[in-house]
ROSE-4610 file (N, C-alpha, C; in Angstrom, 1 decimal, always signed):
// ROSE-4610
residu = [M/M/M/E/E/E/T/T/T/A/A/A/M/M/M/T/T/T/Y/Y/Y/T/T/T/T/T/T/A/A/A/I/I/I/P/P/P/A/A/A/D/D/D/S/S/S/L/L/L/I/I/I/A/A/A/P/P/P/H/H/H/A/A/A/A/A/A/Q/Q/Q/A/A/A/S/S/S/F/F/F/C/C/C/H/H/H/C/C/C/R/R/R/A/A/A/I/I/I/N/N/N/L/L/L/N/N/N/S/S/S/C/C/C/A/A/A/Q/Q/Q/P/P/P/A/A/A/M/M/M/G/G/G/Y/Y/Y/F/F/F/L/L/L/R/R/R/L/L/L/M/M/M/G/G/G/A/A/A/M/M/M/P/P/P/G/G/G/W/W/W/I/I/I/D/D/D/N/N/N/L/L/L/M/M/M/V/V/V/L/L/L/R/R/R/N/N/N/R/R/R/L/L/L/V/V/V/S/S/S/R/R/R/L/L/L/G/G/G/L/L/L/K/K/K/D/D/D/L/L/L/G/G/G/R/R/R/L/L/L/T/T/T/A/A/A/I/I/I/D/D/D/P/P/P/A/A/A/R/R/R/A/A/A/P/P/P/A/A/A/S/S/S/Y/Y/Y/Q/Q/Q/P/P/P/G/G/G/E/E/E/R/R/R/V/V/V/G/G/G/I/I/I/F/F/F/T/T/T/L/L/L/L/L/L/A/A/A/N/N/N/T/T/T/E/E/E/Q/Q/Q/E/E/E/V/V/V/L/L/L/L/L/L/A/A/A/D/D/D/C/C/C/D/D/D/R/R/R/H/H/H/L/L/L/D/D/D/V/V/V/H/H/H/I/I/I/A/A/A/L/L/L/L/L/L/R/R/R/R/R/R/V/V/V/G/G/G/A/A/A/D/D/D/G/G/G/Q/Q/Q/C/C/C/Q/Q/Q/V/V/V/L/L/L/V/V/V/S/S/S/T/T/T/V/V/V/V/V/V/R/R/R/T/T/T/H/H/H/N/N/N/L/L/L/L/L/L/G/G/G/R/R/R/L/L/L/Y/Y/Y/M/M/M/L/L/L/P/P/P/V/V/V/A/A/A/P/P/P/F/F/F/H/H/H/R/R/R/L/L/L/I/I/I/A/A/A/P/P/P/I/I/I/A/A/A/L/L/L/R/R/R/R/R/R/L/L/L/R/R/R/S/S/S]
num = [1/1/1/2/2/2/3/3/3/4/4/4/5/5/5/6/6/6/7/7/7/8/8/8/9/9/9/10/10/10/11/11/11/12/12/12/13/13/13/14/14/14/15/15/15/16/16/16/17/17/17/18/18/18/19/19/19/20/20/20/21/21/21/22/22/22/23/23/23/24/24/24/25/25/25/26/26/26/27/27/27/28/28/28/29/29/29/30/30/30/31/31/31/32/32/32/33/33/33/34/34/34/35/35/35/36/36/36/37/37/37/38/38/38/39/39/39/40/40/40/41/41/41/42/42/42/43/43/43/44/44/44/45/45/45/46/46/46/47/47/47/48/48/48/49/49/49/50/50/50/51/51/51/52/52/52/53/53/53/54/54/54/55/55/55/56/56/56/57/57/57/58/58/58/59/59/59/60/60/60/61/61/61/62/62/62/63/63/63/64/64/64/65/65/65/66/66/66/67/67/67/68/68/68/69/69/69/70/70/70/71/71/71/72/72/72/73/73/73/74/74/74/75/75/75/76/76/76/77/77/77/78/78/78/79/79/79/80/80/80/81/81/81/82/82/82/83/83/83/84/84/84/85/85/85/86/86/86/87/87/87/88/88/88/89/89/89/90/90/90/91/91/91/92/92/92/93/93/93/94/94/94/95/95/95/96/96/96/97/97/97/98/98/98/99/99/99/100/100/100/101/101/101/102/102/102/103/103/103/104/104/104/105/105/105/106/106/106/107/107/107/108/108/108/109/109/109/110/110/110/111/111/111/112/112/112/113/113/113/114/114/114/115/115/115/116/116/116/117/117/117/118/118/118/119/119/119/120/120/120/121/121/121/122/122/122/123/123/123/124/124/124/125/125/125/126/126/126/127/127/127/128/128/128/129/129/129/130/130/130/131/131/131/132/132/132/133/133/133/134/134/134/135/135/135/136/136/136/137/137/137/138/138/138/139/139/139/140/140/140/141/141/141/142/142/142/143/143/143/144/144/144/145/145/145/146/146/146/147/147/147/148/148/148/149/149/149/150/150/150/151/151/151/152/152/152/153/153/153/154/154/154/155/155/155/156/156/156/157/157/157/158/158/158/159/159/159/160/160/160/161/161/161/162/162/162/163/163/163/164/164/164/165/165/165/166/166/166/167/167/167/168/168/168/169/169/169/170/170/170/171/171/171/172/172/172/173/173/173]
x = [-135.4/-134.1/-133.7/-133.2/-132.8/-131.5/-131.5/-130.4/-129.7/-128.4/-127.7/-127.8/-128.4/-128.5/-129.4/-129.0/-129.8/-130.0/-131.0/-131.3/-131.9/-131.6/-132.2/-133.6/-134.5/-135.9/-136.4/-137.6/-138.3/-138.8/-138.9/-139.5/-141.0/-141.4/-142.8/-143.8/-144.8/-145.8/-146.7/-146.8/-147.6/-146.8/-145.5/-144.7/-145.0/-144.8/-145.0/-144.0/-142.9/-141.9/-142.2/-143.1/-143.4/-143.7/-144.5/-144.8/-143.5/-142.6/-141.3/-140.4/-140.6/-139.8/-140.1/-141.3/-141.7/-140.9/-140.4/-139.6/-138.1/-137.7/-136.3/-135.3/-134.1/-133.0/-132.2/-132.4/-131.8/-132.8/-133.0/-133.9/-133.2/-133.3/-132.6/-133.4/-133.7/-134.3/-133.6/-133.3/-132.6/-133.5/-133.5/-134.3/-133.5/-134.0/-133.5/-134.7/-134.6/-135.7/-135.1/-135.9/-135.6/-136.6/-136.2/-137.1/-138.4/-138.4/-139.6/-139.6/-140.7/-140.9/-141.0/-140.0/-140.0/-140.1/-139.9/-139.8/-140.7/-141.1/-141.8/-140.7/-141.2/-140.3/-139.3/-139.7/-138.7/-137.6/-138.0/-137.0/-136.0/-136.4/-135.4/-134.5/-135.2/-134.4/-133.3/-133.7/-132.8/-131.6/-132.0/-130.9/-130.0/-130.5/-129.8/-128.8/-129.3/-128.4/-127.4/-127.8/-127.0/-125.9/-126.1/-125.1/-124.2/-124.3/-123.5/-122.0/-121.3/-119.9/-119.2/-118.1/-117.4/-116.8/-116.4/-115.8/-116.8/-118.1/-119.1/-119.4/-119.5/-119.8/-118.6/-117.4/-116.2/-116.3/-116.9/-117.1/-118.1/-119.0/-120.0/-119.3/-118.4/-117.6/-116.8/-116.2/-115.4/-116.3/-117.5/-118.4/-118.8/-119.1/-119.4/-118.3/-117.1/-116.0/-115.9/-116.0/-115.8/-116.9/-118.2/-119.3/-119.6/-119.1/-119.4/-118.7/-117.7/-117.0/-117.8/-118.7/-119.5/-120.9/-121.2/-122.4/-123.5/-123.1/-124.0/-123.9/-125.0/-124.9/-124.2/-123.7/-123.1/-124.3/-124.4/-125.6/-125.3/-124.0/-123.7/-123.4/-123.4/-123.1/-124.4/-124.2/-125.3/-125.7/-124.8/-125.0/-125.5/-125.8/-126.2/-127.7/-128.0/-129.4/-129.3/-130.5/-130.6/-131.0/-130.1/-130.5/-131.5/-131.6/-132.5/-133.9/-134.1/-135.4/-136.4/-137.6/-138.6/-138.9/-139.0/-139.3/-140.6/-141.7/-143.0/-143.0/-142.0/-142.0/-141.6/-141.0/-140.6/-141.9/-141.9/-143.1/-142.6/-143.5/-143.2/-142.7/-141.6/-141.0/-139.7/-139.6/-138.4/-137.2/-136.0/-134.8/-134.5/-134.2/-133.7/-132.4/-131.3/-130.0/-129.9/-129.6/-129.4/-130.6/-131.7/-133.0/-134.1/-135.1/-136.3/-137.4/-138.1/-139.1/-140.4/-140.9/-142.1/-143.3/-143.1/-144.1/-143.5/-144.3/-143.8/-145.0/-145.1/-146.2/-145.5/-146.3/-145.8/-145.1/-145.6/-145.1/-144.0/-144.0/-143.1/-142.7/-141.5/-141.0/-140.6/-140.9/-140.4/-139.7/-138.5/-137.6/-137.1/-136.6/-136.1/-135.1/-134.3/-133.4/-133.4/-133.9/-134.1/-133.4/-132.8/-132.2/-132.3/-131.6/-131.8/-131.1/-130.2/-129.5/-130.2/-130.7/-131.4/-132.3/-133.2/-134.1/-133.8/-133.5/-133.3/-134.5/-135.1/-136.1/-135.7/-135.9/-135.6/-136.8/-137.1/-138.2/-137.7/-138.1/-137.9/-139.3/-139.6/-140.9/-140.7/-141.5/-141.4/-142.8/-142.6/-143.8/-143.7/-144.8/-144.9/-145.6/-144.9/-145.4/-146.4/-147.1/-148.0/-147.3/-146.1/-145.3/-144.6/-144.9/-144.3/-142.9/-142.4/-141.1/-141.3/-140.2/-140.3/-139.4/-140.0/-139.2/-139.0/-137.7/-137.4/-136.8/-137.5/-137.1/-136.6/-135.5/-135.0/-134.9/-135.7/-135.8/-135.2/-134.5/-133.9/-134.2/-134.7/-134.9/-134.3/-133.7/-133.1/-133.5/-134.0/-134.3/-133.4/-132.6/-131.7/-132.4/-131.9/-132.5/-131.6/-130.3/-129.4/-128.1/-127.2/-125.9/-125.1/-125.1/-124.4/-125.0/-126.3/-126.9/-126.6/-126.6/-126.2/-124.8/-123.9/-122.4/-122.2/-122.9/-122.8/-123.2/-124.2/-124.7/-123.8/-122.9/-122.0/-121.2/-120.5/-119.8/-120.7/-121.8/-122.6/-123.4/-123.9/-124.8/-124.1/-122.8/-122.1/-121.9/-121.5/-121.3/-122.6/-123.7/-125.0/-125.3/-125.1/-125.3/-124.4/-123.3/-122.3/-122.8/-123.2/-123.5/-124.8/-125.8/-127.1/-127.1/-126.5/-126.6/-125.7/-124.7/-123.9/-124.7/-125.4/-126.2/-127.4/-128.0/-129.2/-128.7/-127.6/-127.1/-126.9/-126.7/-126.5/-127.8/-128.9/-130.2/-130.4/-129.6/-129.6/-129.2/-128.3/-127.8/-128.7]
y = [+55.7/+55.4/+56.3/+55.8/+56.6/+57.4/+58.6/+59.5/+60.0/+60.2/+60.7/+62.2/+62.8/+64.3/+64.8/+65.8/+66.5/+67.9/+68.6/+69.9/+70.8/+72.1/+73.1/+73.4/+73.6/+74.0/+74.9/+75.4/+76.3/+75.5/+76.1/+75.4/+75.2/+73.9/+73.6/+74.4/+75.0/+75.8/+74.9/+73.6/+72.7/+72.0/+72.4/+71.8/+72.4/+71.6/+72.1/+73.2/+73.3/+74.3/+75.7/+75.7/+76.9/+78.1/+78.0/+79.2/+79.8/+78.9/+79.4/+80.1/+79.8/+80.4/+81.9/+82.3/+83.7/+84.7/+84.3/+85.2/+84.8/+83.9/+83.4/+84.3/+84.3/+85.0/+84.1/+82.7/+81.7/+80.7/+80.4/+79.3/+78.5/+77.2/+76.4/+75.1/+74.6/+73.4/+72.6/+71.4/+70.5/+69.2/+68.7/+67.5/+66.4/+65.2/+64.1/+63.2/+62.6/+61.7/+60.2/+59.4/+58.0/+57.1/+55.8/+54.9/+54.6/+54.6/+54.3/+54.9/+55.0/+55.6/+54.4/+53.7/+52.5/+52.8/+54.0/+54.3/+55.6/+55.7/+57.0/+58.1/+59.3/+60.5/+60.3/+59.9/+59.7/+58.7/+57.6/+56.6/+57.2/+58.1/+58.8/+59.8/+60.5/+61.4/+60.7/+59.6/+58.8/+58.2/+57.8/+57.3/+58.5/+59.6/+60.8/+61.2/+61.2/+61.6/+60.5/+59.2/+58.1/+57.9/+58.3/+58.0/+59.3/+60.3/+61.5/+61.1/+61.6/+61.3/+61.8/+61.0/+61.3/+62.7/+63.3/+64.6/+65.7/+65.4/+66.4/+66.3/+65.1/+64.9/+65.5/+65.4/+66.0/+67.6/+68.1/+69.6/+70.0/+69.2/+69.5/+69.5/+68.5/+68.5/+69.8/+70.2/+71.5/+72.6/+72.7/+73.7/+73.8/+72.7/+72.7/+73.2/+72.9/+73.4/+74.9/+75.4/+76.9/+77.7/+77.3/+78.1/+78.1/+77.0/+77.0/+78.2/+78.7/+79.8/+81.1/+81.1/+82.3/+82.2/+81.2/+81.1/+80.3/+79.7/+78.8/+77.4/+76.6/+75.3/+74.2/+73.2/+72.1/+71.2/+71.0/+70.2/+68.7/+68.3/+66.9/+66.6/+65.3/+64.8/+64.7/+65.0/+64.8/+63.3/+62.4/+61.0/+60.3/+61.1/+60.5/+60.2/+59.2/+58.6/+57.1/+56.6/+55.1/+54.5/+53.8/+53.2/+52.0/+51.4/+50.3/+50.7/+52.0/+52.4/+52.6/+52.2/+52.3/+53.8/+54.2/+55.6/+56.1/+55.2/+55.6/+55.8/+55.3/+55.4/+56.8/+57.6/+59.0/+59.9/+60.5/+61.4/+62.8/+63.8/+65.2/+65.5/+66.3/+66.7/+65.9/+64.7/+63.9/+64.5/+64.2/+64.5/+63.5/+63.9/+63.1/+63.6/+63.0/+63.6/+65.0/+66.0/+67.3/+68.2/+67.6/+68.3/+67.8/+68.7/+68.3/+68.1/+66.9/+66.6/+67.4/+68.1/+68.8/+68.0/+67.3/+66.6/+65.4/+64.2/+63.0/+62.3/+62.6/+61.9/+61.0/+60.2/+59.3/+60.1/+61.3/+62.1/+63.1/+63.5/+64.7/+64.6/+65.0/+65.3/+66.7/+67.3/+68.7/+68.7/+69.2/+69.3/+70.7/+70.9/+72.3/+72.3/+73.3/+73.6/+75.1/+75.5/+77.0/+77.4/+78.6/+79.2/+80.7/+81.4/+82.9/+83.6/+82.9/+83.5/+83.2/+82.0/+81.7/+80.5/+80.3/+79.2/+78.5/+77.2/+76.4/+75.4/+75.3/+74.3/+73.6/+72.3/+71.4/+70.5/+70.3/+69.4/+68.4/+67.2/+66.3/+65.8/+66.1/+65.8/+64.8/+63.8/+62.8/+62.8/+62.8/+62.9/+61.7/+60.9/+59.8/+60.2/+60.0/+60.4/+59.3/+59.6/+58.7/+57.5/+57.6/+56.5/+55.7/+56.0/+55.3/+55.9/+56.8/+57.4/+58.3/+58.6/+59.3/+60.5/+61.7/+62.9/+63.2/+63.3/+63.6/+65.0/+65.9/+67.3/+67.6/+68.2/+68.6/+70.1/+70.7/+72.2/+72.6/+73.7/+74.3/+75.7/+76.2/+77.7/+78.1/+79.2/+79.8/+81.2/+81.5/+82.8/+83.3/+84.3/+84.8/+85.9/+85.9/+86.9/+88.0/+87.9/+89.0/+88.9/+89.8/+89.8/+88.5/+87.9/+86.6/+85.6/+85.5/+84.6/+84.9/+86.2/+86.5/+86.2/+86.5/+86.2/+84.7/+83.9/+82.4/+81.9/+82.5/+82.0/+82.3/+83.3/+83.7/+82.5/+81.7/+80.5/+79.3/+79.2/+78.0/+77.9/+79.0/+79.0/+78.3/+78.7/+78.0/+76.5/+76.2/+74.8/+74.0/+74.6/+73.9/+73.6/+74.6/+74.4/+73.3/+73.1/+72.1/+70.7/+70.6/+69.4/+68.8/+69.6/+69.1/+68.1/+68.4/+67.5/+66.2/+66.3/+65.2/+64.2/+64.8/+63.9/+63.3/+64.0/+63.5/+62.4/+62.5/+61.4/+60.1/+60.1/+58.9/+58.1/+58.7/+58.0/+57.0/+57.1/+56.1/+54.7/+54.6/+53.3/+52.5]
z = [+81.4/+81.9/+83.0/+84.1/+85.2/+84.9/+85.4/+85.0/+86.3/+86.2/+87.4/+87.5/+86.5/+86.5/+87.6/+88.3/+89.2/+88.5/+88.9/+88.4/+89.4/+89.2/+90.1/+89.6/+90.5/+90.1/+91.2/+90.9/+91.9/+93.1/+94.2/+95.4/+95.0/+95.1/+94.7/+95.6/+94.9/+95.6/+96.5/+96.2/+97.0/+98.1/+98.3/+99.3/+100.7/+101.7/+103.1/+103.4/+102.7/+102.9/+102.3/+101.3/+100.6/+101.5/+102.5/+103.3/+104.0/+104.3/+104.9/+103.9/+102.6/+101.6/+101.4/+101.8/+101.6/+102.4/+103.6/+104.4/+104.4/+103.5/+103.5/+102.9/+103.4/+102.7/+101.8/+101.9/+101.1/+100.7/+99.5/+99.0/+97.9/+98.0/+97.0/+96.9/+95.7/+95.5/+94.4/+94.7/+93.7/+93.6/+92.4/+92.1/+91.3/+91.4/+90.6/+90.2/+89.1/+88.6/+88.8/+89.4/+89.6/+88.9/+88.7/+87.9/+88.6/+90.0/+90.7/+92.1/+92.7/+94.0/+95.0/+95.3/+96.1/+97.6/+98.0/+99.4/+99.7/+100.9/+101.3/+101.4/+101.5/+101.5/+102.6/+103.8/+104.9/+104.6/+103.9/+103.4/+102.6/+101.6/+100.8/+101.6/+102.5/+103.4/+104.2/+104.8/+105.6/+104.8/+103.6/+102.6/+102.3/+102.0/+101.6/+102.7/+103.9/+105.1/+105.4/+105.4/+105.7/+104.7/+103.4/+102.4/+102.1/+103.0/+102.8/+102.8/+101.8/+101.7/+103.0/+103.3/+104.6/+104.6/+103.5/+103.5/+103.8/+103.4/+103.7/+105.2/+105.8/+107.2/+108.0/+107.5/+108.2/+108.1/+107.1/+107.0/+108.1/+108.4/+109.4/+110.8/+111.0/+112.3/+112.4/+111.3/+111.3/+111.6/+110.9/+111.2/+112.6/+113.3/+114.7/+115.6/+115.3/+116.1/+115.9/+114.7/+114.4/+115.0/+114.8/+115.1/+116.6/+117.3/+118.8/+119.5/+118.9/+119.4/+119.2/+118.3/+118.0/+118.6/+119.4/+120.1/+119.3/+118.2/+117.5/+118.1/+118.0/+118.6/+117.7/+118.4/+117.7/+117.3/+116.0/+115.5/+115.4/+115.5/+115.4/+113.9/+113.6/+112.2/+111.4/+110.1/+109.2/+109.1/+109.3/+109.1/+110.4/+111.5/+112.8/+112.8/+112.0/+111.9/+112.1/+112.5/+112.7/+111.4/+110.7/+109.4/+109.6/+110.8/+111.0/+111.3/+111.6/+112.1/+110.9/+111.0/+109.9/+109.7/+108.4/+108.1/+108.7/+108.7/+109.2/+110.7/+111.4/+112.9/+113.4/+112.6/+113.0/+113.2/+114.3/+114.7/+114.8/+114.5/+114.6/+116.0/+116.1/+117.4/+117.6/+117.0/+117.1/+116.3/+116.8/+116.0/+115.0/+113.8/+112.7/+112.3/+112.8/+112.5/+113.2/+112.4/+112.9/+112.9/+112.5/+112.3/+113.3/+113.5/+114.2/+113.2/+113.3/+112.3/+112.6/+111.6/+111.7/+111.1/+110.0/+109.3/+108.6/+108.6/+107.9/+107.3/+106.0/+105.2/+104.2/+103.5/+102.5/+101.4/+101.1/+99.9/+100.4/+101.6/+102.0/+103.5/+103.7/+105.1/+105.2/+106.3/+106.6/+107.9/+107.9/+109.1/+109.3/+110.5/+110.8/+111.9/+111.9/+113.0/+113.1/+114.3/+114.5/+115.7/+115.6/+116.8/+116.7/+117.5/+117.6/+116.4/+115.7/+114.6/+113.2/+113.1/+111.8/+112.0/+111.0/+111.0/+109.6/+109.7/+108.5/+108.4/+107.3/+107.0/+105.8/+105.8/+104.7/+104.5/+103.2/+102.8/+101.7/+101.8/+100.8/+100.3/+99.0/+98.4/+97.3/+97.3/+96.3/+95.5/+94.2/+93.3/+92.4/+92.3/+91.4/+90.1/+89.0/+87.7/+87.2/+86.2/+85.6/+85.0/+84.7/+84.1/+85.2/+86.5/+87.6/+88.1/+87.3/+87.7/+88.9/+89.5/+90.8/+90.7/+91.0/+91.1/+92.6/+93.0/+94.4/+94.4/+95.2/+95.3/+96.7/+96.9/+98.2/+98.2/+99.1/+99.2/+100.5/+100.5/+101.7/+101.7/+102.8/+103.0/+104.3/+104.3/+105.5/+105.7/+106.9/+107.3/+108.4/+108.1/+109.1/+110.0/+111.2/+112.2/+112.5/+112.3/+112.7/+111.9/+112.2/+111.5/+111.5/+112.7/+112.8/+111.9/+111.8/+110.8/+109.4/+109.0/+107.7/+107.4/+108.3/+108.1/+108.0/+108.8/+108.8/+107.4/+106.8/+105.5/+104.3/+104.5/+103.4/+102.9/+103.8/+103.2/+103.1/+103.9/+103.8/+102.5/+102.0/+100.8/+99.6/+99.3/+98.2/+98.4/+99.7/+100.0/+99.8/+100.3/+100.1/+98.7/+97.8/+96.4/+95.8/+96.3/+95.9/+96.4/+97.7/+98.4/+97.9/+97.7/+97.4/+96.2/+95.1/+93.9/+94.2/+94.9/+95.3/+96.1/+97.1/+98.0/+97.2/+96.4/+95.6/+94.7/+94.0/+93.1/+93.8/+95.1/+95.9/+96.1/+95.8/+95.9/+94.8/+93.8/+92.7/+93.1/+94.0/+94.4/+95.3]
């Protein structure tokens, strides 16, 4: 039976994001179990971003306004993805919403946004169980480079821990 429960777990050692976690100042992994793995990893990532609640997307707009005064870049909206585009058509180096795609396989996508203050890596890994159930894990690691990056993460880290389970639960629909 499919459950709405998400849970915190360790960043998978076999994930493409694992090497980035070694130098990270922030690591977080959240997972959900679904009845089946009907989509590739990119399909789940696109659904996750496209179904982001409006209030979360509006927080991103506020973030962009505030941090542009501090020299950080405007990343745009989390939901700025093309819902009609096929998941397999995304190639490394392309933008997917606010991130740059580093890898796109059936089982995992790895994306990043890097600047002089911090590097953010996000991975969505899907695992098919022997029973056909699907575990979807979203891992985020952040490596800060300076004081501004560390100050930026003070309010962002708690928001991330709040938003990740909300976003993952939307994969059920």
